[in-house]
C-alpha positions in Angstrom: -49.1 -36.3 -56.2 -52.2 -34.2 -55.6 -52.4 -30.6 -56.7 -50.9 -29.2 -53.5 -48.1 -27.5 -55.4 -50.7 -24.9 -56.4 -51.1 -22.3 -53.6 -52.0 -19.1 -55.4 -53.7 -18.7 -58.8 -55.8 -15.8 -60.1 -59.3 -16.4 -59.0 -61.0 -14.3 -61.7 -64.7 -13.6 -61.2 -65.8 -14.6 -57.8 -69.2 -16.0 -56.9 -70.8 -13.7 -54.1 -72.1 -14.7 -50.7 -75.8 -13.8 -50.2 -75.0 -11.8 -47.0 -72.7 -9.5 -48.9 -75.5 -8.3 -51.1 -76.6 -5.7 -48.5 -73.5 -3.6 -49.3 -75.1 -3.0 -52.7 -78.3 -1.8 -51.0 -81.6 -3.1 -49.8 -82.8 -4.1 -53.3 -79.7 -6.3 -53.8 -80.3 -7.8 -50.3 -83.9 -8.5 -51.2 -82.8 -10.1 -54.5 -80.5 -12.4 -52.5 -83.2 -13.5 -50.2 -85.6 -14.0 -53.1 -82.9 -16.0 -54.9 -82.5 -18.3 -51.9 -86.3 -18.7 -51.8 -86.3 -19.6 -55.4 -83.7 -22.3 -54.7 -85.9 -23.7 -52.0 -88.8 -23.9 -54.4 -86.7 -25.4 -57.1 -83.7 -27.2 -55.7 -82.6 -28.2 -59.2 -80.7 -24.9 -59.4 -78.5 -26.1 -56.5 -75.0 -27.6 -57.2 -72.3 -28.9 -54.9 -69.4 -26.4 -54.8 -66.4 -28.6 -55.2 -63.1 -27.4 -53.7 -60.8 -28.1 -56.5 -57.8 -26.3 -58.2 -57.1 -25.1 -60.7 -60.3 -24.1 -62.4 -60.4 -25.2 -66.0 -62.7 -24.5 -69.0 -63.0 -27.0 -71.8 -65.2 -27.7 -74.8 -65.2 -27.4 -78.6 -64.2 -24.3 -80.4 -66.9 -22.5 -82.3 -64.9 -22.0 -85.4 -63.9 -25.6 -86.2 -65.3 -27.9 -83.5 -61.9 -29.0 -82.2 -61.5 -29.8 -78.5 -59.8 -27.2 -76.4 -58.9 -26.8 -72.7 -57.0 -24.4 -70.6 -56.8 -22.8 -67.2 -60.0 -20.7 -66.8 -58.3 -17.3 -66.9 -56.2 -18.2 -70.0 -58.7 -19.8 -72.3 -60.3 -16.4 -73.1 -57.1 -14.6 -74.2 -55.5 -14.7 -77.6 -54.0 -18.1 -78.3 -55.6 -19.6 -75.2 -57.9 -22.1 -77.0 -55.2 -24.7 -77.7 -56.0 -28.0 -79.3 -53.3 -30.4 -78.1 -51.3 -31.1 -75.0 -48.1 -29.8 -76.7 -49.8 -26.6 -77.7 -50.9 -26.2 -74.0 -47.4 -26.6 -72.7 -46.1 -24.2 -75.4 -48.8 -21.6 -74.5 -47.7 -21.6 -70.8 -44.0 -21.3 -71.8 -44.5 -18.6 -74.4 -46.7 -16.5 -72.1 -44.4 -16.9 -69.1 -47.1 -18.7 -67.1 -46.4 -21.3 -64.4 -44.8 -24.1 -66.3 -45.5 -26.7 -63.6 -49.2 -26.0 -63.8 -49.1 -26.0 -67.6 -47.4 -29.4 -67.6 -50.0 -30.9 -65.2 -52.8 -29.6 -67.3 -51.1 -30.9 -70.4 -50.8 -34.4 -68.9 -54.6 -34.5 -68.4 -55.5 -32.8 -71.8 -56.3 -36.1 -73.6 -58.2 -37.6 -70.6 -60.5 -34.6 -70.5 -60.9 -34.7 -74.3 -62.1 -38.3 -74.0 -65.3 -37.2 -72.1 -66.3 -34.6 -74.7 -68.3 -36.1 -77.6 -67.6 -35.0 -81.1 -71.0 -33.4 -81.3 -70.7 -31.5 -78.0 -71.6 -27.9 -78.4 -70.4 -25.4 -75.8 -68.0 -25.1 -72.9 -67.8 -26.5 -69.4 -66.1 -25.1 -66.4 -64.8 -27.5 -63.7 -62.1 -28.0 -61.1 -59.2 -30.4 -61.1 -59.4 -32.7 -58.1 -56.4 -35.0 -58.5 -53.7 -35.7 -61.1 -52.5 -39.2 -60.6 -54.0 -42.5 -59.4 -54.8 -42.5 -55.7 -53.7 -45.2 -53.3 -56.4 -46.8 -51.1 -55.8 -46.3 -47.4 -57.8 -48.1 -44.8 -60.7 -48.7 -47.2 -60.8 -45.0 -48.4 -59.6 -42.9 -51.2 -58.6 -39.5 -49.7 -57.8 -36.3 -51.7 -57.5 -32.6 -51.2 -56.9 -30.3 -54.2 -56.5 -27.1 -52.2 -53.8 -27.2 -49.4 -56.1 -25.3 -46.9 -59.4 -26.5 -48.2 -61.7 -29.5 -48.1 -60.5 -33.0 -47.6 -62.6 -35.6 -49.4 -62.8 -39.3 -48.3 -64.6 -41.9 -50.4 -65.1 -45.5 -49.4 -63.2 -47.6 -51.9 -66.0 -50.2 -52.2 -68.7 -47.5 -52.9 -69.9 -46.7 -56.4 -67.9 -43.5 -56.4 -64.9 -45.3 -55.0 -65.1 -47.9 -57.8 -65.1 -45.0 -60.3 -62.0 -43.5 -58.7 -59.9 -46.6 -58.5 -57.0 -46.6 -61.0 -58.1 -43.3 -62.6 -55.1 -41.0 -63.1 -57.2 -37.8 -63.1 -60.3 -36.4 -61.4 -62.3 -33.3 -62.3 -65.5 -31.9 -60.9 -67.8 -30.3 -63.5 -70.4 -27.7 -62.5 -71.1 -24.9 -65.1 -72.0 -24.8 -68.8 -71.9 -21.9 -71.3 -72.3 -21.5 -75.0 -68.9 -19.8 -75.4 -66.2 -18.0 -73.5 -65.5 -14.3 -73.4 -62.8 -12.1 -71.7 -64.2 -9.3 -69.6 -62.5 -6.7 -67.3 -63.2 -9.1 -64.4 -61.8 -12.2 -66.0 -62.9 -15.0 -68.3 -66.6 -15.8 -68.2 -68.9 -18.3 -69.9 -71.6 -16.8 -72.1 -75.1 -17.9 -71.1 -73.6 -19.5 -68.0 -75.9 -22.0 -66.2 -75.4 -24.9 -63.8 -74.5 -28.1 -65.5 -77.3 -30.6 -64.9 -75.6 -33.9 -64.2 -73.1 -34.6 -67.0 -74.9 -32.2 -69.4 -74.0 -34.3 -72.5 -70.4 -35.2 -71.4 -69.5 -38.9 -71.7 -68.5 -39.3 -68.0 -66.0 -41.4 -66.2 -63.8 -43.8 -68.2 -60.6 -45.7 -67.6 -58.6 -42.5 -67.6 -60.6 -40.0 -65.6 -63.3 -39.7 -62.9 -65.9 -37.1 -63.4 -67.7 -35.7 -60.3 -70.9 -33.7 -61.0 -72.7 -30.9 -59.3 -75.6 -33.0 -58.1 -73.9 -36.4 -57.9 -77.2 -37.9 -58.8 -79.0 -36.4 -55.8 -82.5 -34.9 -56.1 -82.1 -32.2 -53.5 -85.1 -31.4 -51.4 -85.6 -28.2 -49.3 -88.2 -26.8 -47.0 -88.5 -23.1 -46.3 -87.0 -22.1 -42.9 -89.9 -19.8 -41.9 -88.4 -17.9 -39.0 -85.0 -17.1 -40.7 -86.8 -15.9 -43.8 -89.1 -13.6 -41.7 -86.1 -12.3 -39.8 -84.1 -11.5 -43.0 -87.0 -9.7 -44.6 -87.8 -7.7 -41.4 -84.1 -6.7 -41.1 -84.1 -5.4 -44.7 -87.3 -3.5 -44.1 -85.8 -1.8 -41.1 -82.7 -0.9 -43.1 -84.9 0.7 -45.7 -87.0 2.5 -43.1 -83.9 4.1 -41.6 -82.8 5.2 -45.1 -79.8 2.8 -45.1 -79.6 3.1 -48.9 -79.1 6.9 -48.5 -76.3 6.2 -46.0 -74.5 3.8 -48.4 -74.8 6.4 -51.2 -72.7 8.8 -49.1 -69.9 6.3 -48.8 -67.2 5.9 -51.5 -67.0 2.5 -53.3 -63.6 2.0 -51.6 -65.2 2.5 -48.1 -68.1 0.1 -49.0 -65.5 -2.5 -50.1 -63.6 -2.0 -46.8 -66.8 -2.2 -44.8 -67.6 -5.5 -46.5 -64.1 -6.8 -45.8 -64.5 -5.8 -42.2 -67.7 -8.0 -41.9 -66.0 -10.8 -43.8 -63.0 -10.7 -41.4 -65.3 -11.0 -38.4 -66.7 -14.3 -39.9 -63.3 -15.8 -40.8 -61.6 -15.4 -37.4 -59.5 -12.4 -38.2 -59.0 -9.1 -36.4 -62.0 -6.8 -37.1 -62.7 -3.8 -34.8 -62.8 0.0 -34.9 -59.0 0.1 -34.9 -59.0 -2.0 -38.1 -61.5 0.4 -39.7 -59.5 3.4 -38.6 -56.4 2.2 -40.3 -58.2 1.3 -43.5 -60.5 4.3 -44.0 -60.0 7.9 -44.7 -60.7 10.2 -41.7 -63.9 11.7 -43.3 -65.3 8.3 -44.2 -64.5 6.9 -40.8 -66.3 9.8 -39.2 -69.5 8.8 -41.1 -69.1 5.2 -39.9 -68.6 6.1 -36.2 -71.1 9.0 -36.1 -73.6 8.4 -33.3 -76.4 9.6 -35.6 -75.6 6.7 -38.0 -75.4 4.1 -35.3 -79.0 2.8 -35.9 -78.3 2.4 -39.6 -75.1 0.5 -38.9 -77.0 -1.7 -36.5 -79.6 -2.3 -39.1 -77.0 -3.2 -41.7 -75.5 -5.6 -39.2 -78.8 -7.2 -38.6 -79.4 -7.7 -42.4 -76.0 -9.3 -42.8 -76.4 -11.6 -39.8 -80.0 -12.7 -40.7 -79.2 -13.4 -44.3 -76.2 -15.4 -43.1 -78.4 -17.3 -40.7 -80.9 -18.0 -43.5 -78.0 -19.4 -45.6 -76.9 -21.6 -42.7 -80.4 -22.9 -42.3 -80.5 -23.9 -46.0 -77.0 -25.4 -45.7 -78.1 -27.5 -42.7 -80.7 -29.2 -45.0 -78.4 -29.7 -48.0 -75.2 -31.0 -46.4 -76.8 -34.3 -45.0 -78.2 -35.1 -48.5 -74.7 -35.5 -50.0 -74.0 -39.2 -49.6 -71.0 -41.4 -50.6 -68.4 -38.6 -50.2 -67.3 -37.5 -46.8 -66.1 -33.9 -46.6 -63.9 -32.4 -43.9 -62.4 -28.9 -43.1 -59.7 -29.9 -40.7 -61.4 -32.3 -38.4 -64.8 -30.8 -38.9 -67.3 -32.7 -41.2 -68.1 -29.8 -43.5 -67.8 -29.3 -47.3 -67.1 -26.1 -49.2 -70.8 -25.6 -49.7 -73.1 -25.2 -52.7 -73.9 -22.8 -55.5 -77.4 -21.7 -56.5 -78.4 -20.2 -59.8 -80.7 -17.2 -59.2 -82.2 -14.4 -61.4 -79.4 -12.2 -59.8 -76.7 -14.6 -60.9 -74.8 -17.3 -59.1 -74.7 -17.2 -55.3 -72.6 -19.5 -53.1 -73.7 -21.0 -49.9 -70.6 -21.5 -47.7 -70.2 -21.7 -44.0 -67.7 -18.9 -43.6 -67.3 -19.7 -39.9 -65.8 -23.1 -40.8 -64.6 -23.3 -44.4 -63.4 -19.7 -45.0 -61.8 -19.5 -41.6 -59.7 -22.6 -42.2 -58.8 -21.3 -45.7 -57.8 -17.9 -44.5 -55.9 -19.1 -41.4 -54.0 -21.6 -43.5 -52.7 -18.8 -45.7 -51.6 -16.5 -42.9 
């Protein structure tokens, strides 16, 4: 059985989309564009964004070097760094957590431990991809960890297929940190960075398949000149019109709703002035629809759309480079996307018009 019994789990700290940075102002939007340019110059900071569930963190405890693993949001709370499958099951029961999820994670506890060498120092975040051996169907292994997410198909006679055959568990590893900490936003890795390949892990064995963020690919990128120019010009126009001053007059709640409004437009949901009117206070709505502010709203719209277009231009180069694993959202050959490590933090590159729309519509 794949992990389709999981439909809703706490997401914790989310990785932002680059187009959303404009809602924090022109400097943030510029940082997002510069982060994307940095990824173009150094594609080693790019990782495949696997669509797995649940997210787990595992590694060796700082105090005694013992292996520990738990659901991402639980490993940072008291008692969360358990050291055995039985302790993990007990933790879920004692803390009134989803016992079915706890049992599934407990079943794979020893398999994950088998890829962490005794001298491993630090913690790894990853996603569970499957929890029992897959059956070959018409020359492929097919799996989907999220009910409304990406379906993966791997030819059974490929190198990856040979590493999948007979393995009870599959995980995708993508992020490394020196330790874990609990923040107001959720559990985070300290010193978080993309995991380069296996990053010191032992890798696939007879119990478990390990998928990495680069899958052995040396990504190559060229600067999409026109989308970069358009994004920079749009940000400059927003600054010229004092868009930052306009944003400063809005409440944080209004800015969050405005961001949701844009996100809804790109995921096939209802998004018009009626939606804004029912979600904003009258004074804040008045600022949004004021004719004097229309040029600023148009400039904000242009920034959002042009950074989104720049992201898609980068995605169009990255997606064909992922070989050996076919990815589909519905019947469309698309994956969840990629994550890039930038000076502003992690940014995700996802085609919201495909992946997010499918994800949202499946949950409605």
